[in-house]
N, CA, C and O of each residue as an XYZ file, in Angstrom:
824
protein
N     -21.524     67.590      3.198
C     -20.709     68.392      3.605
C     -20.803     69.262      4.774
O     -21.895     69.822      4.861
N     -19.985     69.526      5.673
C     -20.098     70.107      6.697
C     -19.764     71.884      6.446
O     -19.037     72.376      5.582
N     -20.505     72.543      7.436
C     -20.844     73.658      7.361
C     -20.038     74.574      7.465
O     -19.988     74.831      8.668
N     -19.218     75.375      6.796
C     -17.955     76.278      7.215
C     -18.473     77.698      7.288
O     -18.813     78.211      6.222
N     -18.569     78.337      8.303
C     -18.924     79.438      8.370
C     -17.645     80.454      8.823
O     -17.492     80.817      9.989
N     -16.492     80.971      7.386
C     -15.605     81.592      7.750
C     -15.155     82.478      8.231
O     -14.016     82.930      8.110
N     -16.619     83.079      9.270
C     -16.632     84.307     10.580
C     -15.956     83.516     11.300
O     -15.391     84.607     11.216
N     -15.366     82.712     11.972
C     -15.003     81.940     12.891
C     -13.706     81.945     13.478
O     -13.425     81.896     14.676
N     -12.652     82.035     12.109
C     -11.635     82.848     11.690
C     -11.151     83.622     12.338
O     -10.053     83.501     12.881
N     -12.151     84.906     12.422
C     -11.973     86.252     12.530
C     -11.762     86.254     14.351
O     -11.278     87.197     14.978
N     -12.188     85.139     14.870
C     -11.653     85.067     16.552
C     -10.448     83.980     16.512
O     -10.440     83.082     17.354
N      -9.549     84.058     15.645
C      -8.117     83.571     16.621
C      -7.075     84.308     16.677
O      -6.593     84.821     15.667
N      -6.776     84.401     17.404
C      -5.843     85.819     17.645
C      -4.608     86.245     16.988
O      -3.640     85.486     17.022
N      -4.548     87.114     16.532
C      -3.144     87.804     15.598
C      -2.721     89.198     16.485
O      -3.339     90.004     17.181
N      -1.266     89.006     16.040
C      -0.279     90.335     16.299
C      -0.646     91.195     14.327
O      -1.149     90.815     13.270
N      -0.130     92.204     14.764
C       0.203     92.940     13.838
C       1.891     93.349     13.479
O       2.556     94.025     14.264
N       2.506     92.757     12.016
C       3.736     92.994     12.124
C       4.333     94.015     10.883
O       3.607     94.786     10.256
N       5.197     93.925     10.753
C       5.820     95.091      9.207
C       7.164     93.676      9.078
O       8.007     93.352      9.914
N       6.930     93.184      7.897
C       8.248     92.555      7.291
C       8.897     93.385      6.398
O       8.409     93.970      5.431
N      10.352     93.390      6.907
C      11.472     94.204      5.165
C      12.080     93.097      4.919
O      12.484     92.191      5.648
N      12.106     93.340      3.392
C      13.417     92.658      2.693
C      13.495     93.915      1.336
O      12.822     94.874      0.957
N      14.584     93.298      0.994
C      14.731     93.719     -0.165
C      14.989     92.963     -1.853
O      15.155     91.769     -2.101
N      14.950     94.060     -2.765
C      15.391     93.644     -4.086
C      16.300     93.683     -4.753
O      17.211     93.565     -3.933
N      16.989     93.812     -6.222
C      18.381     94.053     -6.084
C      18.310     95.379     -6.209
O      19.442     95.857     -6.285
N      17.258     96.367     -6.276
C      17.432     97.585     -6.191
C      17.180     98.298     -4.794
O      18.151     98.790     -4.219
N      16.045     98.365     -4.282
C      16.154     98.474     -2.950
C      14.959     97.909     -1.865
O      14.020     97.189     -2.204
N      15.223     98.420     -0.447
C      14.175     98.307     -0.055
C      12.646     97.933      0.285
O      11.974     98.960      0.193
N      11.926     96.911      0.617
C      11.046     97.157      0.178
C       9.743     96.207      2.221
O      10.208     95.561      3.161
N       8.560     96.558      2.019
C       8.417     96.278      3.269
C       6.897     95.951      3.485
O       6.377     96.291      2.422
N       6.109     95.561      4.152
C       4.759     94.995      4.056
C       3.947     94.945      5.467
O       4.493     95.215      6.536
N       2.660     94.590      5.355
C       1.856     94.922      6.832
C       1.814     93.118      6.781
O       1.604     92.667      5.654
N       1.962     92.284      7.691
C       1.600     91.035      7.673
C       0.804     90.863      8.915
O       0.753     91.833      9.671
N       0.208     89.833      9.222
C      -0.579     89.198     10.376
C      -0.476     87.613     10.488
O      -1.315     86.848     10.963
N       0.187     87.453     10.189
C       0.548     85.567     10.212
C       2.292     85.604     10.230
O       3.061     85.346      9.304
N       2.605     86.032     11.671
C       3.791     85.593     12.003
C       3.442     84.428     13.278
O       2.585     84.694     14.120
N       4.238     83.072     13.304
C       4.068     82.842     14.395
C       5.210     81.764     14.941
O       6.035     81.549     14.053
N       5.446     81.116     16.023
C       6.553     80.663     16.361
C       6.526     79.003     16.572
O       6.712     78.372     17.612
N       6.223     78.503     15.196
C       6.397     76.919     14.951
C       7.447     75.606     16.284
O       7.085     74.472     16.598
N       8.762     76.377     16.778
C       9.111     75.521     17.388
C      10.313     75.992     17.874
O      11.013     76.725     17.175
N      10.803     75.496     19.545
C      11.922     76.503     20.112
C      13.699     75.437     20.175
O      14.856     75.693     20.507
N      12.882     74.125     19.591
C      14.482     73.163     19.217
C      14.345     72.865     18.216
O      13.427     72.047     18.280
N      14.564     72.934     17.475
C      15.466     74.538     17.039
C      14.497     75.167     17.085
O      13.361     74.707     16.965
N      14.791     76.343     17.269
C      13.999     77.589     17.194
C      13.423     78.424     15.778
O      14.071     79.373     15.336
N      12.167     77.977     15.134
C      11.542     78.208     13.683
C      10.547     78.712     14.495
O       9.942     78.330     15.497
N      10.554     80.513     13.153
C       9.461     80.694     13.121
C       8.465     80.856     11.769
O       8.952     81.466     10.817
N       7.464     80.476     11.678
C       6.598     80.648     10.141
C       5.889     82.029      9.841
O       5.162     82.717     10.558
N       6.342     82.212      8.538
C       5.650     83.378      8.237
C       4.665     83.460      6.873
O       5.284     82.906      5.965
N       4.043     83.691      6.644
C       2.778     83.207      5.543
C       2.796     84.521      5.224
O       2.940     85.545      5.893
N       2.552     84.212      3.621
C       2.276     85.907      2.667
C       1.864     85.495      1.780
O       2.347     84.443      1.360
N       1.052     85.968      1.254
C       0.223     85.439     -0.087
C       0.882     86.371     -0.936
O       1.440     87.443     -0.703
N       0.610     85.440     -2.409
C       1.630     85.207     -3.321
C       1.600     86.158     -4.410
O       2.352     86.061     -5.379
N       0.405     87.435     -4.211
C       0.268     87.938     -4.727
C       0.994     89.559     -3.870
O       1.055     90.693     -4.346
N       1.232     89.298     -3.154
C       2.225     90.591     -2.840
C       3.456     90.816     -3.350
O       3.511     89.954     -4.227
N       4.221     91.255     -3.372
C       5.917     91.427     -3.711
C       6.827     91.157     -2.777
O       8.005     91.076     -3.124
N       6.408     90.941     -1.228
C       7.486     90.971     -0.770
C       8.058     89.132     -0.559
O       9.041     88.464     -0.238
N       6.323     88.979     -1.104
C       6.595     86.919     -1.146
C       7.453     86.687     -1.984
O       8.101     85.681     -1.693
N       7.960     87.497     -3.531
C       8.545     87.160     -3.446
C      10.454     87.507     -4.047
O      11.249     87.113     -4.900
N      10.360     88.543     -2.836
C      11.657     89.249     -2.761
C      12.055     88.402     -1.753
O      13.007     87.715     -2.124
N      11.730     88.195     -0.710
C      11.922     87.068      0.357
C      12.137     85.335     -0.479
O      13.198     84.736     -0.655
N      10.828     84.924     -0.833
C      11.707     83.784     -1.854
C      13.546     83.696     -3.111
O      14.270     82.809     -3.561
N      13.499     84.769     -3.136
C      14.635     85.386     -4.188
C      15.753     85.266     -3.326
O      16.873     85.018     -3.772
N      15.410     85.506     -1.529
C      16.973     86.713     -0.875
C      17.258     85.788      0.258
O      18.264     85.887      0.959
N      16.095     84.656      0.448
C      15.659     83.306      1.857
C      16.215     84.668      3.127
O      17.016     84.269      3.972
N      15.821     86.037      3.199
C      15.975     86.235      4.461
C      14.880     87.617      4.491
O      14.621     88.202      3.439
N      14.304     88.035      5.766
C      13.568     88.776      6.231
C      14.050     89.352      7.326
O      15.048     88.837      7.831
N      13.498     90.470      7.905
C      12.871     91.337      8.786
C      11.745     90.848      9.172
O      11.025     90.131      8.477
N      11.530     91.191     10.266
C       9.705     91.017     11.267
C      10.356     91.747     11.868
O      11.556     91.760     12.141
N       9.027     92.795     12.229
C       8.932     93.719     13.595
C       7.702     93.961     14.062
O       6.873     94.219     13.189
N       7.232     93.956     15.460
C       5.877     93.897     16.264
C       5.589     95.231     16.475
O       6.185     96.050     17.174
N       4.308     95.387     15.582
C       3.930     96.776     15.816
C       3.656     96.907     17.389
O       3.911     95.943     18.111
N       3.074     98.238     17.990
C       3.076     98.068     19.292
C       1.198     99.437     18.511
O       0.841     99.957     17.454
N       0.614     99.307     20.211
C      -0.776    100.043     19.880
C      -0.689    101.401     19.266
O      -1.459    101.701     18.353
N       0.400    102.422     19.816
C       0.835    103.064     19.634
C       0.952    103.603     17.893
O       1.340    104.661     17.398
N       0.512    102.547     17.397
C       1.533    102.739     15.471
C      -0.033    103.347     14.874
O      -1.183    102.962     14.665
N       0.512    104.114     14.812
C      -1.365    105.100     13.691
C      -1.431    104.494     12.336
O      -0.529    103.868     11.779
N      -2.639    104.768     11.873
C      -3.098    104.295     10.894
C      -2.204    104.267      9.495
O      -2.279    103.350      8.677
N      -1.115    105.742      9.326
C      -0.362    106.102      8.568
C       0.359    105.173      7.960
O       0.600    105.037      6.760
N       0.745    104.429      9.042
C       1.711    102.700      9.111
C       1.084    102.391      8.360
O       1.545    102.344      7.219
N      -0.512    101.959      8.641
C      -0.711    100.710      7.730
C      -1.391    100.907      6.340
O      -1.819     99.903      5.769
N      -1.526    102.197      5.728
C      -1.692    102.572      4.768
C       0.010    102.710      3.804
O       0.170    102.314      2.649
N       1.010    103.321      4.617
C       2.142    102.907      3.643
C       2.853    101.769      3.524
O       3.550    101.580      2.527
N       2.782    101.031      4.345
C       2.810     99.250      4.040
C       2.251     98.624      3.631
O       2.840     97.869      2.857
N       0.614     98.393      3.797
C      -0.345     97.642      3.568
C      -1.606     97.419      2.212
O      -2.196     96.514      1.623
N      -1.453     99.722      2.251
C      -2.053     99.968      0.935
C      -1.427     99.902     -0.560
O      -2.053     99.845     -1.619
N      -0.487     99.916     -0.428
C       0.939    100.324     -1.833
C       2.134     99.152     -2.377
O       3.058     99.092     -1.566
N       2.290     98.325     -3.429
C       2.749     97.711     -3.669
C       4.321     97.975     -4.185
O       4.528     98.340     -5.342
N       5.282     97.787     -3.343
C       6.598     97.491     -3.495
C       7.003     97.500     -5.112
O       8.068     97.828     -5.635
N       5.771     97.021     -5.709
C       6.499     97.197     -7.155
C       6.453     98.770     -7.791
O       7.207     99.236     -8.645
N       5.813     99.147     -7.399
C       5.748    100.535     -8.119
C       5.806    101.299     -7.092
O       4.867    102.091     -7.022
N       6.553    101.350     -6.284
C       7.039    102.529     -5.341
C       7.940    102.177     -4.696
O       8.175    100.972     -4.787
N       8.951    103.083     -3.668
C      10.042    102.583     -3.263
C       8.982    103.071     -1.633
O       8.191    103.988     -1.852
N       8.979    102.701     -0.660
C       8.482    102.506      0.566
C       9.353    103.407      1.205
O       8.889    104.487      1.571
N      10.867    103.071      1.453
C      11.521    104.346      1.812
C      11.809    105.624      1.391
O      12.539    106.331      2.086
N      11.366    106.011      0.399
C      11.961    107.058     -0.246
C      12.305    107.966      0.651
O      11.870    108.092      1.795
N      13.173    108.652      0.044
C      13.664    110.419      1.453
C      13.740    109.916      2.789
O      13.382    110.718      3.651
N      14.175    108.609      3.240
C      14.125    108.301      4.962
C      15.831    107.592      4.945
O      16.563    107.415      3.970
N      15.999    107.396      5.906
C      17.226    106.833      6.403
C      16.996    105.898      7.388
O      17.429    106.186      8.504
N      16.334    104.688      7.232
C      15.824    103.947      8.181
C      17.265    102.971      8.874
O      18.305    102.911      8.218
N      17.144    102.271     10.220
C      17.732    101.619     10.737
C      17.833    100.646      9.452
O      17.257    100.601      8.365
N      19.540     99.356     10.539
C      19.154     97.733      9.573
C      20.020     97.805     11.108
O      20.587     98.596     11.862
N      19.488     95.673     10.868
C      20.100     95.531     11.800
C      21.582     94.514     11.131
O      22.421     95.235     10.591
N      21.809     93.504     11.134
C      23.285     92.941     11.052
C      23.049     92.366      9.357
O      23.977     92.256      8.556
N      21.655     92.056      9.066
C      21.279     91.763      7.852
C      21.662     92.550      6.889
O      22.185     92.133      5.855
N      21.471     93.567      7.102
C      21.408     94.994      6.385
C      19.910     95.127      5.926
O      19.754     95.654      4.825
N      18.776     94.723      6.614
C      17.228     95.095      6.138
C      16.773     96.330      7.258
O      17.360     96.966      8.134
N      15.820     96.300      6.877
C      15.771     97.708      7.068
C      15.077     97.290      8.950
O      14.645     96.180      9.260
N      15.151     98.407      9.838
C      14.063     97.837     10.846
C      13.368     99.096     11.255
O      14.261     99.944     11.249
N      12.175     99.703     11.630
C      11.720    100.942     12.149
C      11.772    101.419     13.162
O      11.168    101.101     14.187
N      12.535    102.275     12.981
C      12.981    103.353     14.251
C      11.663    103.792     15.201
O      11.466    104.856     15.788
N      10.933    102.724     15.142
C       9.156    103.627     15.956
C       8.212    103.008     15.863
O       7.900    102.671     14.720
N       7.534    102.677     16.748
C       5.882    101.859     16.388
C       5.968     99.978     16.352
O       5.268     99.044     15.962
N       7.860    100.284     17.313
C       8.046     98.263     17.222
C       8.174     98.603     18.637
O       8.394     99.676     19.198
N       7.927     97.088     19.192
C       8.230     97.007     20.865
C      10.189     95.570     20.536
O      11.047     95.037     21.239
N       9.806     95.670     19.012
C      11.065     94.156     19.291
C      11.326     93.542     17.638
O      10.294     93.438     16.975
N      12.111     93.299     17.227
C      12.272     92.869     15.823
C      13.299     91.473     15.864
O      14.334     91.269     16.499
N      12.498     90.573     14.850
C      13.631     89.504     14.993
C      14.454     89.654     13.207
O      14.133     90.539     12.414
N      15.094     89.004     13.032
C      16.079     89.071     11.727
C      15.934     87.354     11.229
O      16.084     86.463     12.065
N      15.648     87.073      9.876
C      15.328     85.577     10.389
C      15.709     85.164      8.584
O      15.645     86.018      7.699
N      16.133     83.548      8.306
C      17.365     83.438      7.758
C      16.083     82.048      7.091
O      15.747     81.070      7.757
N      15.642     82.333      5.815
C      14.079     81.113      5.666
C      15.342     79.889      5.385
O      16.430     80.066      4.837
N      14.884     78.862      5.851
C      14.889     77.430      5.489
C      14.364     76.103      5.560
O      14.901     75.017      5.779
N      12.658     76.602      5.215
C      12.258     76.101      4.254
C      10.955     76.448      3.551
O      10.491     77.497      3.999
N      10.068     75.786      2.395
C       9.134     76.944      2.058
C       8.202     75.740      1.658
O       8.452     74.728      1.002
N       6.869     76.244      2.358
C       5.526     75.456      1.491
C       4.551     76.097      0.910
O       4.087     77.083      1.482
N       3.873     75.550     -0.727
C       2.997     76.090     -1.165
C       2.188     75.897     -0.854
O       1.749     74.747     -0.808
N       1.319     77.322     -0.330
C       0.039     76.654      0.083
C      -1.165     77.048     -0.350
O      -2.185     77.269      0.304
N      -0.977     77.119     -1.467
C      -2.352     77.336     -3.008
C      -2.387     78.958     -2.425
O      -1.259     79.446     -2.497
N      -2.924     79.458     -2.131
C      -3.626     81.555     -2.164
C      -1.852     82.156     -1.375
O      -1.436     83.312     -1.456
N      -1.021     80.835     -0.587
C      -0.143     81.618      0.284
C       1.165     80.763      0.608
O       1.073     79.536      0.630
N       2.440     81.427      0.871
C       3.274     80.703      0.608
C       4.208     80.609      2.223
O       4.700     81.636      2.689
N       4.287     79.840      2.629
C       4.833     79.809      3.815
C       6.711     78.915      4.366
O       7.190     77.783      4.293
N       7.282     80.597      4.994
C       7.660     80.559      5.097
C       8.862     80.282      5.784
O       9.537     81.263      6.097
N       9.451     78.683      6.216
C       9.998     78.384      7.638
C      11.196     78.678      7.820
O      11.944     77.941      7.177
N      11.957     79.817      8.718
C      13.347     80.557      9.323
C      13.805     80.119     10.565
O      13.254     79.729     11.595
N      15.106     80.307     10.152
C      15.399     80.262     11.661
C      15.656     81.523     12.168
O      15.862     82.196     11.158
N      15.809     82.516     13.503
C      16.010     83.766     13.409
C      17.922     83.433     13.544
O      18.601     82.463     13.881
N      18.152     84.556     13.166
C      19.802     84.833     13.129
C      19.747     86.559     13.943
O      20.378     87.391     13.290
N      19.507     86.756     14.407
C      19.096     88.136     15.306
C      17.452     88.571     15.547
O      16.493     88.574     14.775
N      17.628     89.025     17.335
C      16.420     89.448     17.971
C      16.704     90.469     18.806
O      17.493     90.169     19.701
N      16.368     91.419     18.799
C      16.247     92.607     20.326
C      14.911     93.451     20.278
O      14.359     94.133     19.414
N      14.595     93.055     21.773
C      13.786     93.944     22.278
C      13.716     95.384     22.429
O      14.444     95.708     23.368
N      13.098     96.470     21.856
C      13.478     97.497     22.080
C      12.340     98.621     22.486
O      12.460     99.794     22.132
N      11.250     98.154     23.246
C      10.436     99.082     23.606
C       9.531     97.832     24.834
O       9.328     96.631     24.657
N       9.207     98.583     25.860
C       8.209     97.761     26.614
C       6.803     97.912     26.799
O       6.123     97.484     27.732
N       6.367     98.719     25.579
C       5.203     98.583     24.982
C       4.610     97.506     24.255
O       5.296     96.710     23.614
N       3.133     97.434     24.339
C       2.513     96.272     24.517
C       2.202     96.530     23.027
O       1.912     97.553     22.406
N       2.422     94.777     22.551
C       1.822     94.228     21.415
C       0.195     95.284     20.146
O      -0.841     95.726     20.641
N       0.390     95.330     19.327
C      -1.050     95.470     18.828
C      -1.730     94.200     18.450
O      -1.162     93.353     17.761
N      -2.636     94.100     18.785
C      -3.747     92.664     18.478
C      -4.669     92.595     16.881
O      -5.852     92.878     17.070
N      -4.448     92.382     15.885
C      -5.391     92.647     14.704
C      -6.844     93.118     15.174
O      -7.307     94.054     14.521
N      -7.833     92.481     16.471
C      -8.421     93.437     16.885
C      -8.249     94.484     17.056
O      -8.914     95.225     16.333
N      -7.191     95.235     18.180
C      -7.190     96.315     18.457
C      -7.208     97.532     17.510
O      -7.817     98.595     17.634
N      -6.254     97.037     16.378
C      -6.548     97.427     14.954
C      -7.028     98.253     14.627
O      -6.828     99.461     14.495
N      -8.560     96.765     14.294
C      -9.976     97.167     13.872
C     -10.549     97.866     15.189
O     -11.113     98.893     14.812
N     -10.612     97.779     16.148
C     -11.629     98.226     17.201
C     -10.919    100.558     16.783
O     -11.597    101.495     16.360
N      -9.586    100.522     17.147
C      -9.163    101.324     17.637
C      -8.523    102.232     16.978
O      -8.406    103.400     17.346
N      -7.866    101.541     15.511
C      -6.695    102.116     14.462
C      -7.369    102.449     13.087
O      -6.957    103.387     12.404
N      -8.594    101.523     12.631
C      -8.616    101.342     11.311
C      -9.888    101.793     11.273
O     -10.844    101.405     11.945
N      -9.814    103.152      9.942
C     -11.287    104.158      9.903
C     -12.180    102.986      9.901
O     -11.865    101.802     10.020
N     -13.505    103.581      9.724
C     -14.556    102.846      9.500
C     -14.616    103.530      8.038
O     -14.125    104.599      7.676
N     -15.446    102.485      7.233
C     -15.510    102.779      5.620
C     -16.597    103.871      5.365
O     -17.715    103.590      5.796
N     -16.424    105.276      4.626
C     -17.489    105.648      4.455
C     -17.789    105.207      3.265
O     -16.983    105.252      2.336
N     -19.020    104.717      3.156
C     -19.622    104.162      1.621
C     -20.763    104.857      2.098
O     -21.054    104.830      3.294
N     -21.593    105.626      1.060
C     -23.211    106.009      0.225
C     -23.834    104.416     -0.131
O     -23.525    103.486     -0.876
N     -24.891    104.717      0.875
C     -24.857    103.472      0.205
C     -26.505    103.745     -0.256
O     -27.379    104.386      0.328
N     -26.544    103.020     -1.489
C     -27.481    103.478     -2.378
C     -27.600    101.797     -3.082
O     -26.624    101.047     -3.070
N     -28.818    101.428     -3.614
C     -28.655    100.070     -4.241
C     -28.172     99.554     -4.844
O     -28.524     98.389     -5.028
N     -27.205    100.024     -5.444
C     -25.766     99.597     -6.348
C     -24.699     99.819     -6.041
O     -23.781     99.968     -6.847
N     -24.563     99.905     -4.498
C     -23.203    100.666     -3.794
C     -22.554     98.677     -4.106
O     -21.366     98.534     -4.392
N     -23.310     97.623     -4.016
C     -22.404     96.689     -3.662
C     -21.862     96.070     -2.697
O     -22.632     95.798     -1.775
N     -20.504     95.661     -2.555
C     -19.610     94.706     -1.147
C     -18.416     95.478     -1.504
O     -17.738     95.788     -2.483
N     -18.507     95.680      0.096
C     -17.400     96.677      0.945
C     -16.720     95.540      1.711
O     -17.213     94.595      2.329
N     -14.840     96.069      1.394
C     -14.809     95.683      2.057
C     -14.082     95.594      3.649
O     -13.224     96.394      4.023
N     -14.570     94.547      4.423
C     -14.074     95.127      5.988
C     -12.968     95.652      6.246
O     -12.949     96.630      6.993
N     -11.441     94.996      5.544
C     -10.604     95.439      5.341
C      -9.788     96.750      5.293
O      -9.144     97.032      6.304
N      -9.750     97.446      4.406
C      -9.382     98.739      3.759
C     -10.818     99.263      3.025
O     -10.406    100.225      2.376
N     -12.314     99.164      2.757
C     -13.036    100.119      3.023
C     -12.557     99.669      1.004
O     -11.883    100.603      0.569
N     -12.677     99.058      0.402
C     -12.783     99.247     -0.517
C     -14.130     98.224     -1.018
O     -14.461     97.110     -0.612
N     -14.798     99.213     -2.183
C     -16.117     98.836     -2.625
C     -16.398     97.941     -4.040
O     -16.254     98.572     -5.087
N     -16.576     97.292     -4.086
C     -16.947     95.736     -5.936
C     -18.615     96.218     -6.040
O     -19.684     96.245     -5.431
N     -18.174     96.444     -6.856
C     -19.668     96.714     -8.002
C     -20.669     95.737     -8.054
O     -21.858     95.952     -8.290
N     -19.711     93.761     -7.633
C     -21.172     93.052     -7.372
C     -20.384     92.127     -6.020
O     -19.578     92.225     -5.094
N     -21.054     91.455     -6.531
C     -20.255     89.970     -5.180
C     -19.043     89.470     -5.651
O     -18.974     89.849     -6.821
N     -18.446     89.080     -5.482
C     -17.122     88.831     -5.680
C     -17.044     87.216     -5.536
O     -17.611     86.601     -4.633
N     -16.293     86.645     -6.511
C     -16.200     85.638     -6.370
C     -15.652     84.723     -5.463
O     -15.463     85.284     -4.384
N     -15.282     83.420     -5.454
C     -14.576     82.728     -4.359
C     -13.330     82.902     -4.272
O     -12.753     82.672     -3.209
N     -12.455     83.485     -5.731
C     -11.178     83.444     -6.220
C     -10.763     84.807     -5.655
O      -9.733     84.916     -4.991
N     -11.560     85.839     -5.918
C     -11.504     86.791     -5.517
C      -9.992     87.847     -4.508
O      -9.302     87.432     -3.577
N      -9.965     88.757     -4.958
C      -9.143     89.086     -4.357
C      -8.665     90.471     -4.348
O      -8.046     90.940     -5.303
N      -8.965     91.195     -3.193
C      -9.025     92.935     -2.951
C      -7.826     93.400     -3.735
O      -6.665     93.025     -3.570
N      -8.315     94.341     -4.681
C      -7.091     94.795     -5.394
C      -6.191     95.798     -4.615
O      -5.156     96.270     -5.084
N      -6.883     96.189     -2.887
C      -5.781     97.166     -2.520
C      -5.262     96.767     -1.174
O      -4.384     97.390     -0.578
N      -5.902     95.611     -0.699
C      -4.940     95.000      0.754
C      -4.870     93.480      0.388
O      -4.104     92.877      1.139
N      -5.571     92.557     -0.741
C      -5.107     91.640     -1.119
C      -6.166     90.678     -0.253
O      -6.662     89.680     -0.774
N      -6.404     90.997      0.847
C      -7.568     90.148      1.066
C      -8.622     89.574      0.586
O      -9.110     90.245     -0.324
N      -9.397     88.247      0.898
C      -9.746     87.145     -0.008
C     -11.621     87.508     -0.104
O     -12.009     88.268      0.783
N     -12.457     87.123     -0.872
C     -13.905     87.473     -0.643
C     -14.614     87.219      0.625
O     -15.660     87.862      0.547
N     -14.571     86.698      1.574
C     -14.554     86.475      2.858
C     -14.622     87.649      3.135
O     -15.714     87.931      3.629
N     -13.870     88.566      3.032
C     -13.531     90.140      3.573
C     -14.527     90.705      3.267
O     -14.766     91.692      3.962
N     -15.277     90.469      2.441
C     -16.626     91.085      1.693
C     -17.901     91.137      2.198
O     -18.418     90.047      2.442
N     -18.795     92.536      2.502
C     -19.840     92.441      3.219
C     -20.887     93.171      2.151
O     -20.511     93.941      1.267
N     -21.950     92.877      2.338
C     -22.758     93.918      1.533
C     -23.121     95.220      1.862
O     -23.548     95.419      2.999
N     -23.043     96.005      1.194
C     -23.811     97.519      1.343
C     -24.572     97.794      1.825
O     -24.856     98.441      0.816
N     -25.513     98.046      2.611
C     -27.027     97.580      3.432
C     -27.231     98.686      2.671
O     -26.389     99.559      2.458
N     -29.007     98.634      2.017
C     -29.455     99.465      2.323
C     -29.906    100.653      3.088
O     -30.071    100.399      4.281
N     -30.146    101.848      2.751
C     -30.956    102.846      3.929
C     -32.354    102.625      4.148
O     -32.965    103.307      4.971
């Protein structure tokens, strides 16, 4: 059996995006690092979304979404707002009047350099995630600021987890800092950021 070190996956280059969608009552949004151009003729974009995320359900139902490319100026509060809360439980746009694209979905007014409006033309069940294959119905560049990479986020934006190091501290999620009291199993999903067991490391003893 081949040896698979999942840390090798951390070296794949990723960007960071906000995906917006709608349910029957309100707007919704989430953070994503899994957006890629699949082809140029016809122009197709692939967006992979964890099935645990409410956005997966809203996009599956409506067959449309907006994708915004975040810039290096994006503060951590944006990731808290769209990455650490579920649209099932809250209105992520409560109290604000955001911009909208031609398809009626939200476009963030700042911290982005471009956006695309997508229409779903295909779907593939990948197990933990669903892959949405999309056509582009609208696209616009709104800033010349550099895009934020996943590596930049980890190095310069995401706060370092503050964990009391004791023998019973357990395992900490390297993405959001959530501490699980015991070693997570292969099918474990972080209740905060929805990453899998491979994102957890033991909390070292002093």
